[in-house]
N, C-alpha and C positions, 0 to 999 in steps of 0.2 A: 419722637421727632418734633421739631418746631412746627408751628402752624404752616401749612403750605401757603406760599405767596405767589402772586403773579409777578412776572418779570417784564420790564418794558425798556426799550431803547428809544431815545429821542435824539435824532440827528447824531448818533454816536459815530465818532471819528477817531482813527488812529493814524498818526504819521510817524515815519522813521526818517528824519531829515526831510528831504523833498519828496520822498516816496509815500504815497497814500495807500495804506494797507487796508483800512476800513473807511468807507466813504459816505458819511452822513446817513447811516442806515436807521430806519424806523421799524419797530417791531413790537408786538405784544404777544407774550407767551402766557396763556392762562395757567393758573395753579394746577398742579397734579398732572402735567403734560409730559409725555416722553417726546422730547423735541430733538431731532437730529439736524445738525448743520452739515450740509453735504456740499462738496465742491473739490476741485483739483487743488494740488499743492500751490500755495501762494495766493489763494483766493481771499484770505482774510478771516477764515473760520477760527483758527487757533488764536489769533490775536484778539478776536471777539471774546472767546472763552476766557482768555487770560485777563482781559479787562473786567469781565464779570467777577472773576476771583480776586481781583486787586493785585495781580502780579504784573500788570502792565498799566502805566499811567494813561489816562484818557486825554487825547489831544483836543477833543471838542464834543459837545453834546452831553447827555445825561444817561445814567443807568438808574432805574427805579426798581426797588424790590418792595412789593406792596405799595405803600404810599410814600416810602422814604427814598430820597436820592442818596445813593451809596457811593458816589464818585470818590469821596475823600475818606471813606472808612477804611481802616486797615483790614487785611484779609480775615483776621480772626473775629472781627466785629460785624461782618457782612451777613452772617446767617447762611453762608454758602460753604461747601466743602469740595475739594478738587481731588480727583484720582488721576495721577499722572500716567503717561504712556508707558514708562518703564517701571511703574509701581513704586519705585524709590523706597523700598523697605530697608530698614537698618540691618545689615548683615550680622551684627553682633548681638542683636536682641531676639528673643523668642517671639513667636506669633503673639502670645499674650501681651508681652511688653511693647511690641510694635503697635498693636491696636490701642493700648492704653497710654501711649506716649503723650498725646495731646492733653490728656487729663492730668498726667504727671506735671506737665509744664504749667498747668492751671492751679497746681497745689492741691489737687483732690487726694484725699487719704487713700492709703494703699488698698485696704479691704474694699472700699467703694470702687476703686479703679479696677481691681480684679473682677469683681462681680459684674461691672458694666462691660468689661472687655470680654468676659465669657458669654455674656448675653449677645454681644455683637457677633462673636465667632459662631455661636449657635445659629444666629440668623442666617449666616452664609454657609452653614453646614461644615464648619471647621473647628468646632469645639474639641474634637478628639485629637487635634494637632496643636493644641495650645503651647506645648513645651518644645515644639520643633523650631528650628532656625530656617530662615529663607532658603538657604542652599540645600535643605533637605526636602524641599517642596517642589512639585511640578509647576509649570507655568500657570495652569488654571487655579491651583491652590494658592499660589502667590497673589493672583488677581483677587481671589476671595478675601484674603487677609487685607489687601490694600483697600478693598471695598469696606470691610469692617472698620478699618482705621479711619476712613473718611466719614463713615456714618456715626461714629461714636460722639461726634461733636453736635449731634442733633441738628443738622442743617435743614433749612427750608428748601434748598435746591442743591442737588448733587451735580457736579460738573465732571465730565468724563472726556479726557483727551485721547482719542484713538485707543480705547481700552482693550480692543481685541486684536490689534495689529501684530502683537508678538506671539500669538497662539497659532497652532497648526489648524488647518481648515476644519477638521472634524470637531476639535475642541471649541473653535470659534463659533460654530453653529450651536453647540450645546450651551455655551456661555451666554450667547445673546438671548436664548430662551430664558435662562436663569435671571438675566438682567431685567427682562420684561416682567417676569413674575415678581421680582423683588420691588420694582417700581410701583406696581399695582398694590402690593402689600403695604408699602410705606405711605403711599398716597401723595408723595412730594414730586416735584418736577425733576426729571433727569435731563440735563442738557449735554448732548453727546456729539462730539465732533468726529466725523469720519469722511474718508474719500471713497468708501465702498457703497455703491448703489444698493447692492443686495442687503447689506447691513442696515442701511437706513430704511429700506422698504419693509424689512422684517420687524424692526423695532419701533418705529416712530408712529405716534399719533399725528405729529406735525413735522413736516420736512421743510427746512429753509435751504434753498439752493443758492450758493454764492458763487460769484465770478468777478475777479478783478476788483475786490473790495466792495462790491454792491450785491444786494439781494435781487436775484433774478425771478424767483417764484417762491411762494409760501402756500402749502396745502397739505392735505393728507396724502398718504402714499398712492392711493387710487387716482387722485386728481393729478398729481405730479407725473405719474407714469402714463396715464391715458390722455391727459390734456396738457402736454408741455407747452409753455407759453411761446417759446422761441426756438430757433435752430440750435443754439448752444445747449439748452436743456434736453431737447430731443436726442442730440448726439451724446451728451454726457450720461444721461440716465440709461441709455442703451435700449436695444430691442426695437428701435425705430429706424425707418428710412425717411430722409428728407427729399421731397420731390418739388419740382417747380411746374406749375400749370398756369397758363395765362398770366405770366409774370407775378404770380403769387406763390408763397411757400406753404407747403403742407407736410405733415408727418403722417406716416402710415406704419403701424406696428408690423414687425416681421411676420408674426403669426396670423395677421389678418390678410396676408397675401396668399393666394391659392396657387398651387401648381396644378395645371390642367393636363391630364393624360389623354383626353379625347380630342382629336383634331377636328371633330365636328363642331366644337365650340368656337365660334368666330370672334367672340368678344375677348380677345386675348392679346398679350404682348409677348413677342419672342424674347428670350434671354439666353445669351451664350454663357454657360457656366465656366467660371474660372477658379472656383474654390469650393471644396466640399469638406466640412468639418463635423465629425461625429462628436456630439456633446451629451451622450447618454440617452435620455428619453427623446431628444430631438436631434435632427441633422440640420446644420446651418449651411445654406447654399448661397453663395455670392456670385453674382454675374453682371453682365453688361446688357442694358437694353438700349434700343435706338432712341426712344422718346424720353427716358428718365435717367439715363446714365447708369451708374453703379447702384444695384439694389441687393438687399439680403432677404432671404426667405427662410423660415423655419418649417421643417417637415417632420412629422412623427416618424420615429425610427422604423416602425413596422411598415409604414406606407412607402418609405424610401426603399426598403429592402424588396418590397413587392414590385416596385417600378424603377429599378436601379438604372442610374445614368452616370456618366463620367464627366470629368473636366473636358471642356471644349465642345461638349454636346449642346444642342439647342433644346431648351424646354419652353413651355408656354405658361404664362402666369396671368392672373387678373385679381381684382379685388373690388369690394363693394365701396362705391364712392362715399356712401354715408359714413364709413369708418375713417375717412380722411379727417385729420385735425388741422385746422387753420392756424398758422404761426404768425406771430407779430413781426 
């Protein structure tokens, strides 16, 4: 691999006509970081990734890789590689030839191409499938081949556009573990675009939450989940309730709200249950309170089964005020 490099945006902007997709964002991503850009559709995360790759023109600002401004570099000269959402494998080429295609375009001799391609396929545990064609592979196998093809160019940074979205849930969980292991092994930065909160939390050292072309919050997964900066992040990341007290907004995690089964406890809020959703290890209970409106609570499944209640029942809840997080 090339030497790992830091990545920096300085007032980076992307416009499509009068529409601002990315709005003067500033960010520094240290070398060797697994960074996830997280946000809803249309927030600007994919446009940002494509500008890094050189597949979208920059409307304003700069992108720096190491100490070099790469705004006007063609994609092949940037030191980055991109793995596309649909993998974009050539159907008429074997795995070996798919992986070695970029080297062929550079005029690398055949024997060197083959050796390097086999090395990359071995890295992603696909060397036994070198002669197969894409339609003979599972989705997870195709993804590994696409990864090998991206990595063969020795990038300083690997760019991943929703790389797990086409996989079934079981394979998605397995592949995100493999991606994390691979990133640590290579030591380069992975810049990964996703709309999945679970995916970002599982993979990232650094999460960049975007909304309407702007960066809302940057932090590690623990910080973003436990200390969301504002109401948008608290709602989008999930697992939080937003409450208003004394004209100020706070977030409180669902699992930090207690269901009280003893009526002797006076420090409680009554809640009328309007939804009960079994989610495996937990049961999510949503209801209406007089003081805070709609709230959701998570309860361990065994505790729910021991103290079962139904929709339209009234339950009692409370929480430790120290666990409230103030929102901007």
